N, C-alpha and C positions, 0 to 999 in steps of 0.2 A: 219862462224857459221854453226854448224852441223844441217841439216834440220830435222824437225820432220816428222816421218813416221807413217802411220796408214793403216791398211788393214785387209783383211779376210784370214784366213788360214784354209783350210779344211783338217781335219785329216782322212785319208782314209786307209783302210786295210781290210784284210780278217777277218772273225769273230774270236774273242778271241786272237788277237795279242797284246792287251793291250791299245787300243785306249782310253777307258774311264779312265784307270789308269793314262795314260800320260796326258790326259785332266785335271784331278784333280790335278796332280802334278804341271803342268804348272800354274794353277790358285792359288795353295796353299790353296785350299778349296775343299770339296767334293760337287760337283754339279751333276755329272753324277753317276748313280749307277754302282757298280762294282761287277762282279761275274766271277768265273772261267768257267762258262758255256758259250757256244757260243751264239751269237745273243741276248745278253742281252739288248743292246741299240736298241730302235725301232724308236726313233724320233731324228730329228736334234736338238742339244742343243748348244746354243751359250754361250761362256764364254769370259770375257774381262780381259786382263792382261795389266796393265800400267807399263811401264818401263821408265827409263831416255831416252828421245829422241823418244819415240814411244808408240803406243797403238796397241797391238796385239789382234785380235778378232778371237778366235779359234772356230771352228765348229766341234763338236763331231758327228759322223755319224754312222748309222748302218753299220755292216760289209757287204762288197761286196761279194756276193756268188750267186750261181745259184738258185735263188728263184723259187719255184714251186707253193706254195699256194699264194692266193691273198695277204695275209698279208706279206709274204716274198718278193713278187714282189714289193709291195709298199715300203718296207724298202729299197730295193736296188735302186729303182727309186729315193727315197729321198736322198740317199748318192750320187748318180751320179749327180742329179740336184744341190745339194749343191756345188759340186766341179766345176761345169761349170762356176760359177761366182766368184770363189775365186781368190785372188791375188797370193796365194801360195798353191800348192798342196803338202801336207806333207804325203807321202806314208809311212806307217808303216809296217814293216815286223819283224819277230822274229828270233833272232840268234839261239835260242835253237831248233827251228823246222822249218827251211826254206823249203818252198814248191815253188820252182822256177816257175813251170808251172802255178800254181794257181795265183802266184803273177804277172806273165806276163799277164794273162787274166784280172786281176784287173787293171793293168796299161793301157792295151788296151782300157778298158771300159771308160777311161777318155780322150781318144784322142779327140781333138777338143776344149778342155779347154784352155783358154789363160793364166792360172796361171803358175808360175814358178814351175817346179817339183823338189822337194827335197825328199831325202830318209832318214828315221831314222831306224836304225837296233836296235830293242828293245831286252830287256832281255839278255844283254851282261854279266850280273852277273851270268848267268847260263852256260856259255861256257868258254873254255880256250881262252885267248887273241890271241894265235897263229892261231886260226881258223877264226878270223875276216878278215884278209887281203885277203885270197882266196874268202871269201864271198863278200867282197866289190868289188873285181875285177869282180866277176860273175855278180853282179848287175849293174856295170858300163857298161858291155857289153849287158845287158838286155834292158837298156833304157838310154838315154842321160840325166841323172840327173845332175842338176847344182852342187849339193853337196850331199855327203853321210856322215851322222853323227851317230856313234855308241852311244847308250844310254841305260840306265836302268831306266824305269819309276818308278820302285819300290824303288831303292836306291837313285835316283836323279842324278846318274853319267851321265855326258854329257848333262844334260838338260839345264844348263845355256849356254853352247856353242851352243846348238840348238836354243835357243831364240835369241842369238846374230846373228846367221847365218840367221834366218828367217827375222829379222829386216832389214837386208841389201836388201832384195828383195821386201819389201813393198813400195808402192808409197809414195811420199811426200804428206802429207795431215795433216790437223789439226785433233785433236781427233774426232772420230765419235760417241762416247758415253760419257756421264758424267763420271768423274773419279771415283765416288763412286759406280757406277753400275758394277756388276760382271756377270750378266746373264740377258737374256731377258725373261726367263721363270718365270711364276708366282709361288708364294708360294704354291698354290693349286697343280700345276703340280709337283713341286719338292716333296711335301709330297706324292702324288700318286706314284711317282717313288720309294720313300723310302719303301712304303708298298709293291710294286711289287718286290723290291729287297729281302725283308724278305720272301715273298712267294717263290721266287726262292731258297733261302737258305734252307727253310723248306721242300719244296715239289717238287724240280726239277725232281727227279727220276720218280715220278708218274705223274707229270704234266709239262713236259718240256716247252711247248710253248702255253698252252691252257688258260692262264690267262691274264686278263687285269684289270686295276684298274681305277675307276672314283671317283671323290670327289663330293658328293651330297650336303654337307653343310660345310662351313668354316666360322665360326662366332667368331669374336673376342669379348670377354666379358671383357672390360677394367676394370670394377669395381672389377673383381675377378682376373685380370691378367691371364686370361685363354682363350684358343682357343678351341672351340668345333668343332670337325671334324667328319663327318660321311662319310665313304668310302664304296664303293661296289667293291668286287672282282668278276669279271665275268669269268665263266667257260662255257664249252660246253656241259657237260653231268651231270646227277644227280650223277653218280658214282664219278665224279671229285669233286662235292660239298661235298660229304661225306668224301672223302679223305682230303680235305682242312680243313674242320671243325674238323675232328679227333674225337677220342673217348671222349665223354663228353665235346666236344668243346675245348679240350686242345691244339690242333695244332693251331687253329684260335686265341686262347688266346695268345700263344707264339708269333705268327706273330704280333699281335696287340701291345703287350708289347715291342717288339724289335723296331717296327716302331715308337711307341710313344716316347721312350727314345731318338732315333736319331732326331726325329722332334723337341723335346723340346730343344735339344742342338742347333739345327740349328736356330730355331725361337727365342730362349732365353725366352720362356714363358712356363707355364704349359699347358698341352694339355689333353683334354678328347677326346679319340679316340674311335669311335664306328664303328665296321666293320660288314658288311653283305656279304653273298655270293649269287650271282644270276646266275641261269642257262640260258644261251642264246645259243640256239642250233646252232652249227657250225658257230660261229661268225667270226672265222678266215678266212672263205670262203665266207662271205657275204659282198659285197661292201657297202650295206646300214649300216650294223652293224659296219664295219670298219670306215666309215665316222662318225658315232655317237660316237664311242669310241676314236676318235681323231687321227686315222691313215689315214691322207688325202693323 
């Protein structure tokens, strides 16, 4: 009889290599926010995939980079800490823009972890197939990975093979989470991330990293099949608040409308979303503010 396997897989990589896209593709649902902008993921997010013979528990982590601000340092520390206890370390690099020296530093940062190191080369849909063999050979010499799997998180190519490969390296174990559970994050957190994603899409050029989102109210009104949500977008300066609100409040309205539609699809209920913008001076550099805003 084939044993049941279950365990934790930490998805690790430099910023913007496609970790959150792969995370969502693996789960078959949008749990992590996605953006072409680097350093979009700030918190460790857990997602559960049940397959025949196993339960794979994926951990989407912030990108590993040389963080200078307190916020960035906490993000990197979160990624490294998540990897230390994982059963499998899934390093993700990109075929279309390999940066071997930066990838080497990322891999070194995880030395000491007991997890099996696997490598997924993402974005193979953007390169000629002939370029993959030299790339695989280079990474094999860079680190003793147990296996290297070329994939495309966007198209899904190679993802099923990746799941089968990971399953082999998980320990024999009964399921660690209920089968109907897909994430450990609350609906409040997921909605806050949807709002932050829309802020990034609407105002990244002006406010690349200066925003955070908290949910002040999340009230289900069953008599109306409605969820009332009040969220606050935190910025660091008055000028950023004006940019985010936009002329006549139009930019904030667009952010709210886009976030509301996505949240309604996710929750399966009508939503009344109320958004406010709050100025919190230099919150990205304040340990107390970072604690309060959820960046432990």
